[in-house]
C-alpha positions as CSV (number, residue, x, y, z in Angstrom):
1,M,10.6,-14.6,16.7
2,T,8.4,-11.6,17.5
3,A,5.2,-11.1,15.6
4,P,5.1,-8.2,13.1
5,S,2.2,-6.6,15.0
6,A,4.1,-6.6,18.2
7,L,7.1,-5.0,16.5
8,I,4.8,-2.3,15.2
9,D,3.3,-1.8,18.7
10,K,6.9,-1.4,20.0
11,R,7.9,1.1,17.3
12,I,4.8,3.2,18.1
13,A,5.7,3.1,21.8
14,E,9.4,3.9,21.2
15,L,8.5,7.0,19.1
16,G,6.4,8.3,22.1
17,D,5.5,11.6,20.4
18,W,3.3,12.9,17.6
19,R,5.0,10.4,15.2
20,G,3.9,7.5,17.3
21,E,0.4,8.9,17.6
22,T,0.2,9.5,13.8
23,L,1.5,6.0,13.0
24,A,-1.0,4.5,15.4
25,R,-3.9,6.4,13.9
26,V,-2.9,5.5,10.3
27,R,-2.6,1.9,11.4
28,T,-6.2,2.0,12.8
29,L,-7.5,3.6,9.6
30,I,-5.9,0.8,7.6
31,H,-7.5,-1.9,9.7
32,E,-10.9,-0.1,9.5
33,A,-10.6,0.0,5.7
34,D,-9.5,-3.6,5.5
35,P,-10.1,-5.9,8.5
36,D,-8.2,-8.6,6.7
37,V,-5.0,-6.6,6.3
38,V,-1.8,-8.4,7.1
39,E,0.9,-6.6,9.1
40,E,4.6,-7.3,8.3
41,W,7.9,-6.1,9.5
42,K,10.5,-5.8,6.7
43,W,13.7,-4.1,5.6
44,M,15.3,-3.9,9.0
45,G,12.4,-2.3,10.7
46,T,9.7,-1.0,8.5
47,P,6.0,-1.6,9.2
48,V,4.3,-2.9,6.1
49,W,0.6,-3.5,5.4
50,E,-0.4,-6.2,2.8
51,H,-3.4,-7.6,1.2
52,D,-2.6,-9.7,-2.0
53,G,0.6,-7.7,-2.1
54,I,2.0,-4.6,-0.4
55,I,-0.4,-1.8,0.2
56,C,1.9,0.6,1.9
57,T,4.7,1.0,4.4
58,G,4.8,3.3,7.4
59,E,8.1,4.9,8.0
60,S,8.9,7.5,10.7
61,Y,11.5,10.2,10.3
62,K,12.4,13.3,12.4
63,E,10.0,15.6,10.5
64,V,7.4,13.2,8.9
65,V,5.6,10.0,9.0
66,K,5.8,8.7,5.5
67,L,3.3,6.3,4.0
68,T,4.7,4.8,0.8
69,F,2.2,3.1,-1.5
70,A,4.0,0.4,-3.6
71,K,1.7,0.9,-6.6
72,G,0.7,4.5,-5.8
73,A,1.4,5.8,-9.4
74,S,-1.4,3.4,-10.6
75,L,-4.0,4.7,-8.1
76,E,-6.5,7.5,-8.5
77,D,-5.9,10.3,-6.0
78,P,-8.8,12.8,-6.4
79,S,-8.2,14.2,-2.9
80,K,-4.5,14.8,-3.6
81,L,-3.2,12.9,-0.6
82,F,0.0,12.0,-2.3
83,N,2.5,14.7,-1.7
84,S,5.9,13.0,-1.9
85,S,7.7,10.7,-4.3
86,L,5.6,12.0,-7.1
87,D,8.1,11.5,-9.9
88,G,8.6,7.7,-9.6
89,N,7.2,5.2,-12.0
90,A,5.5,3.0,-9.4
91,R,5.5,4.4,-5.8
92,R,3.8,7.4,-4.3
93,A,3.9,8.6,-0.7
94,I,2.0,10.7,1.8
95,D,4.2,12.7,4.2
96,I,2.4,13.7,7.3
97,R,4.0,16.4,9.4
98,Q,3.4,17.4,13.0
99,G,0.0,19.0,13.4
100,E,-1.3,18.1,9.9
101,K,-4.7,16.4,9.6
102,L,-5.1,13.5,7.2
103,N,-8.3,13.3,5.2
104,E,-9.3,10.0,6.8
105,K,-12.2,9.2,4.4
106,A,-10.0,9.7,1.4
107,F,-7.2,7.7,3.0
108,K,-9.4,4.7,3.6
109,A,-10.7,5.0,0.0
110,L,-7.0,5.0,-1.2
111,I,-6.3,1.9,0.9
112,R,-9.3,0.1,-0.6
113,E,-8.2,1.1,-4.1
114,A,-4.7,-0.3,-3.5
115,I,-6.2,-3.5,-2.3
116,A,-8.4,-3.8,-5.4
117,L,-5.4,-3.2,-7.6
118,N,-3.4,-5.9,-5.8
119,T,-6.3,-8.3,-6.0
120,E,-6.9,-7.6,-9.7
121,K,-3.2,-8.2,-10.5
122,K,-3.1,-11.4,-8.4
123,S,-6.2,-12.7,-10.2
124,A,-4.7,-11.9,-13.6
125,A,-1.5,-13.6,-12.7
126,K,-3.4,-16.8,-11.8
127,N,-5.5,-16.7,-14.9
128,P,-3.5,-15.3,-17.9
129,A,-6.4,-15.8,-20.2
130,A,-8.3,-13.2,-18.2
131,K,-5.7,-10.6,-19.4
132,K,-6.5,-10.9,-23.1
133,P,-9.5,-8.9,-24.3
134,A,-12.4,-11.0,-25.5
135,G,-12.3,-11.9,-29.2
136,K,-8.6,-11.2,-29.6
137,K,-6.4,-14.0,-30.9
138,A,-2.9,-14.7,-29.7
139,P,-0.1,-13.6,-32.1
140,A,0.8,-16.1,-34.8
141,K,4.1,-17.0,-33.0
142,A,2.3,-17.8,-29.8
143,R,-0.3,-19.9,-31.6
144,A,2.4,-21.8,-33.4
145,R,4.2,-22.6,-30.1
146,R,1.0,-24.1,-28.6
147,R,0.8,-26.7,-31.5
């Protein structure tokens, strides 16, 4: 079985044009933002970057390289990087076209924010008591079930 990183390397090489260069640059930025990022290869050939859950995918099409953030709708985007899939309830995407420059500083900040959200949700899932605001009691039905 081929490692996901090797499959991503292969995809970049196969593209052999501005899309491969763009995907390679974005990949570098993701690793700079998070040296502990995990690369995966899912859904019949999609590069995926994860840290405590999916951060984003990197798809290549004829006209764009699309970076889809799994929880993009929950992220702050003061630099307005998201320019695609804006009407969804969860995902948001960045479409990069040939010749376009990505705001690299803002992109890395977005990656870090996505990781923080994933980590927060993972911690909350492990410790359900952390979800409840301090001083709040569980509803009467829940208290009764615990007895």
